N, C-alpha and C positions, 0 to 999 in steps of 0.2 A: 429600441436597439441599444445594446450596451457595447462599449468598447472594452474588450478583454485582451490582456497581454498574458501569454503563456510563457513563463520563463523556465527553460529546460525542454529540450527536444527529444526526451525519452518517449517510450511507447505510451505511458499513461498521459503525459501532457499533450502529446500529439493527438491521441484519441479524443481527449476533451476538446481540443481545438476543432477537430473534424465535426464532433457533435454540435458544438456551439455555432459553427459556421453553417451547418446544415439547417439549423433552426433560425438563421437570419441575423445572428450577432456579428459585430465587427471584430474580427480576431486577427491577432498577430502572434507569431511564434518566434521566440528568440532562443538561439542555441549558444552555449558557451563553448570554450575550448574542449570541454569534456564531451561535447556532442559532435566532435569533428568527424567521427566515423559515419554519421548519418546525415549531416548537413548537406553535403553535395547532392545526395539523392532527393532530399526534401526540396532543395532549391531548383534542381534541374528537371527531375522526373516527377516531383510531387508525391513521392512514395517514402514510407518508412519501412525498413526491412522486417520489422516485427508486426506490421499491420496489413490487413488484406485490402484496405480501402485507400484510394488516393486522397491527398490533401486537396480540398477545393481550391480552384484557381484564385478565388478572391481572398484567401488567407495569405497574408504577407509573411515571408520567412526571412529573418535577419540573423546575422552572425555576431560573433563576440564584439566586434568593433562598433556595433550599432545598438548598444544597450539603451542609450538615452532616447533614440528614435523609437525603439520598441515600447518604452514606458510612457512616452508622450501621449497625454490625453486619455490614458486607460482608467476606467472606473474600477475594474476588478483585476487584480494581479494573481494569476494562478501559478503557484510555485511547484514545479514539476520534479524537484529533486527527491531522492529517497531520504530516509531518516539520517543516514550518515553524511549526506551533503547539504542538509537543511541550513545549518548555520552559515556555511561558506556562501551558499546561494543568497540567503537573506542579507548578509553583509555586503555582497556584491551588488545586489539589486536595489537595496534601500536608498542609496544616494541619488539614484535615477528617478525615483518615484516622486511625482509632483502632487500638488493639492487635489488634482482630479481623482487620484487613486484613493478610493474610500475603503476598500476591503481587500483582504488577502485570503486566498483559498489554498489550503494544503491538501495534497493528494498522497502524502507519504504515510506509510504504515510501519511504525516502529518508534523507538525512543532514541534520544541522543545518547551515544556511547559515553560511558563513564558517569555523566551527570544524571542519567535516567530522566532527564526532562522530556516532557511531551513536545512533539514538534510544533504544536500550536503555541506553546510557551516560547519556543525558540523564535518563531516568526513574529510573535507579538513584541518580543524584546528587540529583535533586529530591525523590524520594519515599522514599528510604532503605529500599527493600525489594527482594527478588529479583525480577527481571524475566524474563518469558517473551515471546518474539517469535512472533507469529502471522503467517505469510507463505505464499506459494504461490498457485496459481491458484484464487482464491476471489472471483469477481465477486459483489458484494453482492446483486443481484436473485436469483441462483440460490441463494445461501445462504439468503435469506429464504424462498424457495419450498420449501426442503428438498430440492432436487435434489442428486444425488450430487456430492460435493466432496471433494477430497483436499488437505490442507494440510501445511506443515512447521511444527513448533513447536520453538523453540530456546531453551535456557537452559544456563548453566554450573552452575546450582543444581539438582541432581538431584531434590530433594524438590519444589521448585516445578514442575519439568517434569513429574514424575509426577502431581502433583495436578491441575494445569491440564489435562493431557492427559485425565485421567479425567473431569473435569467437561465438557470440550468434545466428547469423542469420542462418536459415535453411529453407527448403521448407515448413515446418509447423509452423515456428516461424519467422514471418515477422517483420522487424524492420524499423521504421520511424525515422531517425536521425534528431536532431535539436540542435541548440545552445541556444534555449530559455529555460534555466534551471529554471528560476524563474516562467515562465508560466506553465511548466510541473509540478513543485512541488506545486504550488498554486492550480492547477487543482486537483492533488491527495489529497490535504487536503479538499477542498471545496466539492468535489463530494461525499465524505462520509457523509457529513452533509446533502446535498440535498437528498441522498439516504434514510436517516432516514425519511426525510419529505415524500418521496414517499411511504415508508412503513407505515407511520402514515395514509396517505390517503387510502392505501389499507386496513388497519385495520378498518378504518371508513366505507369503502365500505362493508366489510364483516359484520360488526355490523349492518349496515342498510339494509343488503341484497340487495344491489344495486351495479352495476359494477363501476359506476363513471368513465367510460372510457374517457369521454370528459374532465373531471376534471384532470385526470392523464396526459393526453396529454398536457393540458394547463400548468400544473405544471412543467412537464419535459422541455417544451420549455422555460418557464420563468426562471427555475433554470439554464439552460445553459447560458442564457444571464446574470444572476447574477454572475455566475462563470467568464464569460468573463469580466464583469465590475471589478471584484476583481483582475483578472490577470493583466488587463491594469493598474489599480491603483498601483499594486505592481511592475510594471516595465516590465512585460511580454508582449507578443503579443496577441492581441485579438483572432487571428485565431487559436492559440494553443487550446483555449477552444472549438473550433468547430471541433477539430480533435480527434484522439485516446485518448490523455491524458485527455481531458475534456468530450465532449459529449459521446465518446465511452465508457470511463470508468464509467461514470454516468449510462449509459444504462445497462451495465452488472451488476453493483452493485444493481441497482433497480430490476433486474430480479432474483437475487438469492444470494446477499451478506449478510453478518452478520449484516450490518447496516440496510438493508431493513427489515430483520427478527426482529431486535430490534424495529424499527419503527412500524412495524405491531402490535407487542405486545402492544405498547403504544396506537395505534389507537383502539385496542380492549378493552382498559381500564386499562391495567397494570400500576403499579406505576413505574416511570422511574428508580429511583436508585435501588429499589429492583430487577427489571428486569435486570439491568446492572450487578449487583453483581451475580445474578443467572447465567447469561450467562458466565461471567468470571470464575465462579467456575467450569463450564463445559469446560473450555479451549477456549472459544469463545471471542476473543478480539473485542470490538466494538469501533474502533478508532474514528468514527464520534462523539461519545459523548464528548470526550475531544476536538476534532477538532472544535466542535461548539463553544467552549469558545475561541479558537484561532481565528476563523473567526469573532466572535463578536468583539474581540479586534482589528482585522484588520479593520473592518467596522468603528470602532470609530477612529482609527488612520487616515484613509483615508476619513472620513466623507461620508461614503457610505450608501445608503439605499438599503438593500437586504432583502426584506420582507420574502421570504421563509427561508433563512438561519437564519434570526432573529426569525421567528416563531419556528423553531426547537430548538433554544437556550432557549427560554422562556418555551417551553413545557418540555424540558429535565431538565433544571436547576432552573426554577422559578415556577414550578407547574401550568403553564397555561394548559387549557383543550386542548385535541387533535384537537378539531374543529378549533383551531387557524390557523391550516395549510390551511383550506379552505378560511379563511379570507385573508391569504397572497396571495392566487392565484387570488383573485378578483381584 
């Protein structure tokens, strides 16, 4: 049995806590002031509003004032922030981590704004421990329900990778371990952008009352290759984009993620920034909107031409019409 502390009471972190508790690990969930909206329900009713499954009774839920207690004795620290909150969470949690805490697990998908540093680099810098990245097609509600899920776990520290894989793996939670950290994290960033593009195309199809199935298939295929190009340019392995971290995660996000929902609204004619603010007000973070800026910056850094990712950027941030996504597929 491993003692695991989940820092951050968002849907992803809470789903991981439910999964680990179900398989018999000793789990505590800590929420910061940013989790004030969900902490009362987690503590009193053992439910998270974004998840269909109750938090097991044996999982301890602690609030902002109990950070040291949450960290005490933990072997693994799961960092539940999104990419935008990774540094602040790491800096907040690091002083509370003791010698027992050997490994840090990141569940974020995206890069640090402005610096373009990968989240694993941020946590390694702030927490001073080996970092394992959990990514791939792992929608939080399905993880919480214990439905069959396959993920990628990445670390350059083989001991950390082996131990975290051992703790997380179960008959319903399959783990594909890899040392291609850069590839996995770039996939997790770019796939959200491509999923917005898929949503835009779906919105256009609904507006035109046409399925556009052929166009969707073409866009999916080309988006995977664009992600592979970006992974390779960033020092990762191309085949990573063809596995769970890339193609798999893109597919599940296109089928039902927040980024696809956001893109569909744009394809139906909604204004990008107004729609983004409206979704955020309802607690729906659209990471691909910010990631489109990061991917655009990487495209410029590596002198890459990624038409689909570029089209999402200009639609979201420069006011281009949604039809631009169709031009990118041609």
